[in-house]
KEDO-615398 format. One record per residue (C-alpha): residue number from 1; residue in one letter; y, x, z. Coordinates in steps of 0.5 Angstrom, whole numbers, plus 500, padded with zeros to 3 digits. Each point is the difference from the previous one (the first is absolute). Last residue first. Layout:
<sites>
filo / kolse / y / x / z
NUM / a / Y / X / Z;
...
</sites>
This chain:
<sites>
filo / kolse / y / x / z
447 / x / 537 / 603 / 608;
446 / x / 494 / 504 / 496;
445 / x / 496 / 493 / 500;
444 / x / 505 / 496 / 497;
443 / x / 502 / 506 / 495;
442 / x / 493 / 501 / 498;
441 / x / 499 / 492 / 499;
440 / x / 505 / 500 / 495;
439 / x / 499 / 506 / 496;
438 / x / 493 / 496 / 499;
437 / x / 502 / 494 / 498;
436 / x / 505 / 503 / 495;
435 / x / 494 / 504 / 498;
434 / x / 495 / 495 / 499;
433 / x / 505 / 495 / 498;
432 / x / 502 / 505 / 494;
431 / x / 493 / 502 / 498;
430 / x / 495 / 494 / 499;
429 / x / 505 / 495 / 496;
428 / x / 501 / 507 / 496;
427 / x / 494 / 500 / 498;
426 / x / 499 / 493 / 499;
425 / x / 507 / 500 / 495;
424 / x / 495 / 508 / 496;
423 / x / 494 / 495 / 499;
422 / x / 505 / 494 / 498;
421 / x / 503 / 505 / 494;
420 / x / 493 / 503 / 498;
419 / x / 496 / 494 / 500;
418 / x / 505 / 496 / 496;
417 / x / 500 / 506 / 495;
416 / x / 493 / 501 / 499;
415 / x / 501 / 493 / 498;
414 / x / 506 / 501 / 495;
413 / x / 496 / 497 / 493;
412 / x / 506 / 495 / 499;
411 / x / 496 / 494 / 503;
410 / x / 498 / 505 / 506;
409 / x / 509 / 500 / 501;
408 / x / 501 / 493 / 498;
407 / x / 495 / 499 / 506;
406 / x / 503 / 504 / 505;
405 / x / 508 / 499 / 500;
404 / x / 501 / 493 / 502;
403 / x / 495 / 499 / 505;
402 / x / 501 / 507 / 503;
401 / x / 507 / 501 / 499;
400 / x / 500 / 493 / 505;
399 / x / 495 / 502 / 505;
398 / x / 503 / 508 / 500;
397 / x / 507 / 497 / 501;
396 / x / 498 / 495 / 506;
395 / x / 496 / 505 / 503;
394 / x / 507 / 504 / 502;
393 / x / 504 / 494 / 503;
392 / x / 493 / 498 / 503;
391 / x / 501 / 504 / 506;
390 / x / 506 / 496 / 503;
389 / x / 497 / 493 / 500;
388 / x / 493 / 503 / 502;
387 / x / 504 / 503 / 506;
386 / x / 501 / 492 / 502;
385 / x / 494 / 498 / 498;
384 / x / 496 / 506 / 504;
383 / x / 505 / 499 / 506;
382 / x / 493 / 502 / 504;
381 / x / 502 / 495 / 506;
380 / x / 497 / 493 / 495;
379 / x / 499 / 496 / 506;
378 / x / 492 / 500 / 497;
377 / x / 501 / 506 / 496;
376 / x / 491 / 502 / 500;
375 / x / 499 / 493 / 497;
374 / x / 507 / 498 / 497;
373 / x / 500 / 506 / 496;
372 / x / 494 / 498 / 496;
371 / x / 505 / 494 / 499;
370 / x / 506 / 505 / 498;
369 / x / 496 / 503 / 495;
368 / x / 496 / 494 / 497;
367 / x / 508 / 497 / 498;
366 / x / 501 / 507 / 497;
365 / x / 496 / 499 / 495;
364 / x / 493 / 502 / 497;
363 / x / 497 / 508 / 502;
362 / x / 506 / 503 / 501;
361 / x / 503 / 494 / 504;
360 / x / 495 / 499 / 505;
359 / x / 499 / 509 / 500;
358 / x / 506 / 500 / 502;
357 / x / 500 / 496 / 505;
356 / x / 494 / 503 / 504;
355 / x / 503 / 507 / 498;
354 / x / 507 / 497 / 503;
353 / x / 496 / 498 / 507;
352 / x / 496 / 506 / 500;
351 / x / 505 / 506 / 500;
350 / x / 504 / 495 / 506;
349 / x / 504 / 507 / 500;
348 / x / 498 / 506 / 495;
347 / x / 500 / 497 / 492;
346 / x / 497 / 506 / 497;
345 / x / 494 / 504 / 505;
344 / x / 498 / 493 / 502;
343 / x / 500 / 497 / 493;
342 / x / 497 / 506 / 497;
341 / x / 492 / 500 / 501;
340 / x / 499 / 492 / 502;
339 / x / 505 / 497 / 496;
338 / x / 500 / 504 / 494;
337 / x / 493 / 501 / 500;
336 / x / 499 / 493 / 500;
335 / x / 503 / 498 / 495;
334 / x / 498 / 506 / 496;
333 / x / 493 / 497 / 501;
332 / x / 502 / 493 / 498;
331 / x / 503 / 502 / 494;
330 / x / 494 / 504 / 497;
329 / x / 495 / 495 / 503;
328 / x / 504 / 494 / 495;
327 / x / 501 / 504 / 495;
326 / x / 493 / 502 / 500;
325 / x / 498 / 493 / 500;
324 / x / 505 / 499 / 495;
323 / x / 497 / 504 / 495;
322 / x / 493 / 497 / 502;
321 / x / 502 / 493 / 498;
320 / x / 504 / 502 / 494;
319 / x / 497 / 495 / 495;
318 / x / 499 / 495 / 506;
317 / x / 509 / 499 / 499;
316 / x / 499 / 497 / 494;
315 / x / 494 / 495 / 500;
314 / x / 504 / 498 / 507;
313 / x / 507 / 498 / 495;
312 / x / 506 / 500 / 506;
311 / x / 504 / 495 / 499;
310 / x / 500 / 496 / 506;
309 / x / 501 / 506 / 504;
308 / x / 507 / 502 / 497;
307 / x / 503 / 493 / 499;
306 / x / 498 / 499 / 508;
305 / x / 503 / 506 / 502;
304 / x / 506 / 499 / 495;
303 / x / 501 / 493 / 503;
302 / x / 501 / 504 / 507;
301 / x / 504 / 506 / 498;
300 / x / 505 / 494 / 496;
299 / x / 501 / 497 / 507;
298 / x / 500 / 507 / 504;
297 / x / 506 / 502 / 495;
296 / x / 504 / 492 / 500;
295 / x / 499 / 502 / 508;
294 / x / 502 / 507 / 500;
293 / x / 506 / 497 / 496;
292 / x / 502 / 495 / 505;
291 / x / 500 / 506 / 505;
290 / x / 505 / 504 / 495;
289 / x / 505 / 495 / 500;
288 / x / 504 / 502 / 494;
287 / x / 508 / 497 / 501;
286 / x / 501 / 507 / 504;
285 / x / 499 / 503 / 495;
284 / x / 507 / 499 / 497;
283 / x / 505 / 505 / 503;
282 / x / 500 / 502 / 492;
281 / x / 497 / 507 / 501;
280 / x / 495 / 497 / 503;
279 / x / 497 / 495 / 496;
278 / x / 501 / 504 / 493;
277 / x / 496 / 506 / 504;
276 / x / 496 / 494 / 502;
275 / x / 499 / 497 / 493;
274 / x / 499 / 507 / 498;
273 / x / 493 / 501 / 503;
272 / x / 498 / 493 / 499;
271 / x / 500 / 503 / 492;
270 / x / 497 / 507 / 502;
269 / x / 494 / 495 / 503;
268 / x / 500 / 495 / 494;
267 / x / 499 / 505 / 496;
266 / x / 494 / 503 / 504;
265 / x / 497 / 493 / 500;
264 / x / 501 / 500 / 493;
263 / x / 496 / 507 / 499;
262 / x / 502 / 503 / 494;
261 / x / 495 / 502 / 494;
260 / x / 503 / 504 / 495;
259 / x / 498 / 500 / 492;
258 / x / 505 / 495 / 499;
257 / x / 506 / 503 / 501;
256 / x / 506 / 497 / 498;
255 / x / 496 / 493 / 500;
254 / x / 497 / 500 / 506;
253 / x / 505 / 502 / 504;
252 / x / 504 / 494 / 498;
251 / x / 495 / 496 / 502;
250 / x / 499 / 504 / 507;
249 / x / 507 / 499 / 501;
248 / x / 499 / 492 / 499;
247 / x / 493 / 500 / 505;
246 / x / 505 / 503 / 505;
245 / x / 505 / 496 / 500;
244 / x / 495 / 494 / 501;
243 / x / 499 / 503 / 506;
242 / x / 506 / 502 / 503;
241 / x / 503 / 493 / 498;
240 / x / 494 / 496 / 503;
239 / x / 501 / 505 / 507;
238 / x / 507 / 498 / 500;
237 / x / 498 / 493 / 498;
236 / x / 496 / 500 / 507;
235 / x / 505 / 502 / 504;
234 / x / 505 / 495 / 498;
233 / x / 495 / 494 / 500;
232 / x / 498 / 503 / 506;
231 / x / 508 / 499 / 502;
230 / x / 499 / 492 / 498;
229 / x / 507 / 500 / 496;
228 / x / 508 / 498 / 501;
227 / x / 499 / 494 / 504;
226 / x / 493 / 504 / 503;
225 / x / 505 / 504 / 503;
224 / x / 499 / 507 / 499;
223 / x / 496 / 507 / 504;
222 / x / 495 / 496 / 502;
221 / x / 495 / 504 / 504;
220 / x / 492 / 502 / 500;
219 / x / 493 / 498 / 502;
218 / x / 502 / 499 / 506;
217 / x / 496 / 504 / 506;
216 / x / 495 / 494 / 504;
215 / x / 502 / 502 / 508;
214 / x / 493 / 498 / 502;
213 / x / 501 / 493 / 503;
212 / x / 498 / 497 / 493;
211 / x / 494 / 505 / 499;
210 / x / 499 / 505 / 495;
209 / x / 493 / 498 / 496;
208 / x / 498 / 506 / 496;
207 / x / 493 / 498 / 503;
206 / x / 497 / 507 / 503;
205 / x / 509 / 503 / 500;
204 / x / 502 / 493 / 504;
203 / x / 494 / 501 / 504;
202 / x / 501 / 507 / 502;
201 / x / 494 / 505 / 498;
200 / x / 495 / 502 / 505;
199 / x / 498 / 507 / 504;
198 / x / 507 / 499 / 506;
197 / x / 499 / 504 / 506;
196 / x / 507 / 502 / 500;
195 / x / 500 / 506 / 495;
194 / x / 507 / 504 / 501;
193 / x / 498 / 508 / 498;
192 / x / 494 / 497 / 495;
191 / x / 495 / 507 / 500;
190 / x / 498 / 497 / 506;
189 / x / 491 / 500 / 498;
188 / x / 500 / 493 / 500;
187 / x / 506 / 499 / 496;
186 / x / 499 / 505 / 494;
185 / x / 492 / 496 / 500;
184 / x / 504 / 494 / 500;
183 / x / 505 / 500 / 495;
182 / x / 495 / 505 / 495;
181 / x / 494 / 495 / 499;
180 / x / 507 / 495 / 499;
179 / x / 503 / 505 / 496;
178 / x / 493 / 499 / 495;
177 / x / 500 / 494 / 500;
176 / x / 507 / 497 / 498;
175 / x / 501 / 507 / 495;
174 / x / 493 / 499 / 497;
173 / x / 502 / 493 / 498;
172 / x / 507 / 502 / 498;
171 / x / 498 / 505 / 495;
170 / x / 494 / 496 / 497;
169 / x / 505 / 495 / 499;
168 / x / 505 / 505 / 497;
167 / x / 496 / 503 / 496;
166 / x / 496 / 494 / 497;
165 / x / 508 / 499 / 498;
164 / x / 500 / 506 / 497;
163 / x / 494 / 499 / 495;
162 / x / 501 / 494 / 498;
161 / x / 507 / 502 / 498;
160 / x / 498 / 506 / 496;
159 / x / 493 / 497 / 496;
158 / x / 504 / 499 / 494;
157 / x / 503 / 507 / 499;
156 / x / 504 / 500 / 494;
155 / x / 506 / 503 / 502;
154 / x / 503 / 493 / 502;
153 / x / 494 / 500 / 505;
152 / x / 502 / 506 / 503;
151 / x / 507 / 499 / 502;
150 / x / 498 / 492 / 502;
149 / x / 495 / 504 / 505;
148 / x / 505 / 504 / 503;
147 / x / 504 / 494 / 502;
146 / x / 494 / 496 / 502;
145 / x / 498 / 505 / 504;
144 / x / 506 / 502 / 503;
143 / x / 501 / 493 / 502;
142 / x / 493 / 499 / 502;
141 / x / 500 / 506 / 506;
140 / x / 504 / 507 / 498;
139 / x / 496 / 503 / 505;
138 / x / 494 / 497 / 498;
137 / x / 500 / 497 / 493;
136 / x / 504 / 505 / 497;
135 / x / 498 / 505 / 503;
134 / x / 493 / 500 / 499;
133 / x / 501 / 498 / 493;
132 / x / 503 / 506 / 498;
131 / x / 494 / 503 / 499;
130 / x / 499 / 496 / 495;
129 / x / 506 / 502 / 496;
128 / x / 496 / 506 / 495;
127 / x / 496 / 494 / 498;
126 / x / 492 / 499 / 502;
125 / x / 494 / 504 / 496;
124 / x / 496 / 499 / 506;
123 / x / 498 / 507 / 501;
122 / x / 506 / 504 / 497;
121 / x / 505 / 495 / 502;
120 / x / 497 / 499 / 507;
119 / x / 499 / 507 / 502;
118 / x / 506 / 505 / 498;
117 / x / 505 / 496 / 497;
116 / x / 499 / 494 / 505;
115 / x / 500 / 504 / 506;
114 / x / 505 / 503 / 498;
113 / x / 505 / 494 / 499;
112 / x / 497 / 497 / 507;
111 / x / 501 / 507 / 503;
110 / x / 508 / 500 / 499;
109 / x / 502 / 493 / 500;
108 / x / 496 / 499 / 507;
107 / x / 502 / 506 / 502;
106 / x / 508 / 499 / 498;
105 / x / 500 / 492 / 503;
104 / x / 498 / 502 / 507;
103 / x / 503 / 507 / 500;
102 / x / 506 / 496 / 499;
101 / x / 498 / 497 / 507;
100 / x / 498 / 505 / 504;
99 / x / 507 / 503 / 499;
98 / x / 504 / 494 / 502;
97 / x / 496 / 501 / 506;
96 / x / 500 / 507 / 501;
95 / x / 508 / 499 / 499;
94 / x / 500 / 495 / 504;
93 / x / 504 / 504 / 507;
92 / x / 504 / 505 / 495;
91 / x / 503 / 495 / 496;
90 / x / 501 / 496 / 494;
89 / x / 506 / 495 / 500;
88 / x / 503 / 504 / 494;
87 / x / 496 / 498 / 496;
86 / x / 504 / 493 / 498;
85 / x / 496 / 496 / 496;
84 / x / 499 / 493 / 504;
83 / x / 496 / 495 / 496;
82 / x / 502 / 494 / 498;
81 / x / 504 / 500 / 493;
80 / x / 495 / 505 / 496;
79 / x / 493 / 496 / 504;
78 / x / 503 / 492 / 497;
77 / x / 500 / 503 / 494;
76 / x / 493 / 504 / 501;
75 / x / 496 / 493 / 502;
74 / x / 504 / 496 / 494;
73 / x / 497 / 504 / 497;
72 / x / 493 / 500 / 502;
71 / x / 501 / 493 / 498;
70 / x / 499 / 500 / 493;
69 / x / 494 / 506 / 499;
68 / x / 497 / 495 / 506;
67 / x / 502 / 494 / 495;
66 / x / 495 / 504 / 495;
65 / x / 494 / 498 / 503;
64 / x / 501 / 493 / 501;
63 / x / 501 / 499 / 493;
62 / x / 494 / 497 / 497;
61 / x / 501 / 494 / 503;
60 / x / 496 / 498 / 508;
59 / x / 496 / 494 / 499;
58 / x / 497 / 501 / 505;
57 / x / 492 / 498 / 500;
56 / x / 499 / 506 / 496;
55 / x / 493 / 503 / 505;
54 / x / 503 / 506 / 500;
53 / x / 505 / 505 / 495;
52 / x / 503 / 492 / 498;
51 / x / 502 / 499 / 507;
50 / x / 496 / 498 / 506;
49 / x / 497 / 506 / 503;
48 / x / 507 / 505 / 497;
47 / x / 504 / 494 / 503;
46 / x / 496 / 500 / 506;
45 / x / 501 / 507 / 501;
44 / x / 507 / 500 / 498;
43 / x / 501 / 494 / 505;
42 / x / 497 / 505 / 505;
41 / x / 505 / 506 / 498;
40 / x / 505 / 496 / 501;
39 / x / 498 / 496 / 507;
38 / x / 500 / 508 / 503;
37 / x / 494 / 503 / 503;
36 / x / 501 / 501 / 507;
35 / x / 491 / 502 / 501;
34 / x / 501 / 497 / 506;
33 / x / 503 / 494 / 497;
32 / x / 496 / 499 / 494;
31 / x / 493 / 501 / 505;
30 / x / 504 / 495 / 504;
29 / x / 502 / 494 / 495;
28 / x / 505 / 495 / 502;
27 / x / 507 / 504 / 498;
26 / x / 498 / 504 / 495;
25 / x / 496 / 495 / 497;
24 / x / 506 / 495 / 500;
23 / x / 504 / 505 / 498;
22 / x / 496 / 501 / 493;
21 / x / 499 / 493 / 499;
20 / x / 508 / 500 / 500;
19 / x / 500 / 506 / 495;
18 / x / 495 / 497 / 496;
17 / x / 504 / 493 / 498;
16 / x / 506 / 504 / 499;
15 / x / 496 / 505 / 495;
14 / x / 497 / 492 / 497;
13 / x / 507 / 498 / 500;
12 / x / 503 / 506 / 497;
11 / x / 494 / 500 / 494;
10 / x / 502 / 493 / 498;
9 / x / 507 / 501 / 500;
8 / x / 499 / 506 / 495;
7 / x / 496 / 495 / 495;
6 / x / 505 / 496 / 502;
5 / x / 505 / 504 / 497;
4 / x / 496 / 502 / 494;
3 / x / 494 / 504 / 498;
2 / x / 495 / 498 / 495;
1 / x / 494 / 496 / 501;
</sites>
């Protein structure tokens, strides 16, 4: 059947139903709560099982997989307007935490790429970008999986998006299960300095439902009078304008440079940064509400996850199952080695709390990291989240450049360059914090 606006409405309605069902399942089914599986992942799995790639009961259009490519543009448009890029806020006290985060990102890129080039490619004939699926799905999460999968798919690697979303789904489950195991072992051995005997996940984190008396946070703040325009309409208009503008710029670039493919989400990010600068210069940035934009970004991500998982083609994934198993096994070993072997030496004070939080977001998402942190630090005395807000500043450019440039470089034949560049970043991320923290400890001891 020909795709039409009504097809879009049907797809949106089905996605909405799946999200509602996923939310109810998370709120009521205890095994799902124990694993802290997000409602969007539950909805995506149901969409895969019941949709055209499964039992065929849900009449999705053939454009469901494309929605992820569109929504990731919205996510990056919001990202450019909301995140703080002032690296001057980095201080010695959180240098180790920041370095550890950069190391986790860069190591997944470098090790995954090398594994693909040296083993998986020669052994199984996988493309040069196969190793990047580790970073795309684990540290990058579903958003990066959608972005990088789209770039590779547009370049002719049709299986890339299904494989990337598979990586993200497996990474999330490994992060949750592995994190819970580490949390309970670490707490029992006294690694968690503020552990208060709580070995279970708080109720709101388990069910996903905030109690009415728990001080529910606001989705956003009104910046306009409703008599003029609804504030959320304005925030959405800004995001849509950036996204559509990115598409227009990309169309122009295709005409000028027909042999070069530019990632659409990267163009949206750059346009967003330009608009951000313009708003700052004209003193109108106050009209853009960061919390509303984060809500829009979060909504786009939820729908993106559903569409991405529901559009996985099992036959494509099955054809690479052994290579995926090897990639995921190496990824698990890498994360464990960094967490157990290096985190105590790099992060310093409250290393276990910060490590378990980093484990969560480096295999799944920040929300997973927060849930795991609540197990070992129920009273939040380690200040992990406060430090992460600053420590993430140097991580952000590593993440954005990895998502934006690594697939382009690989497509251009520069896979070895990717391994070298991000390997060098990992070495620097490892060395600098160790030197700074060693100097700090020496002065403290001498004092």
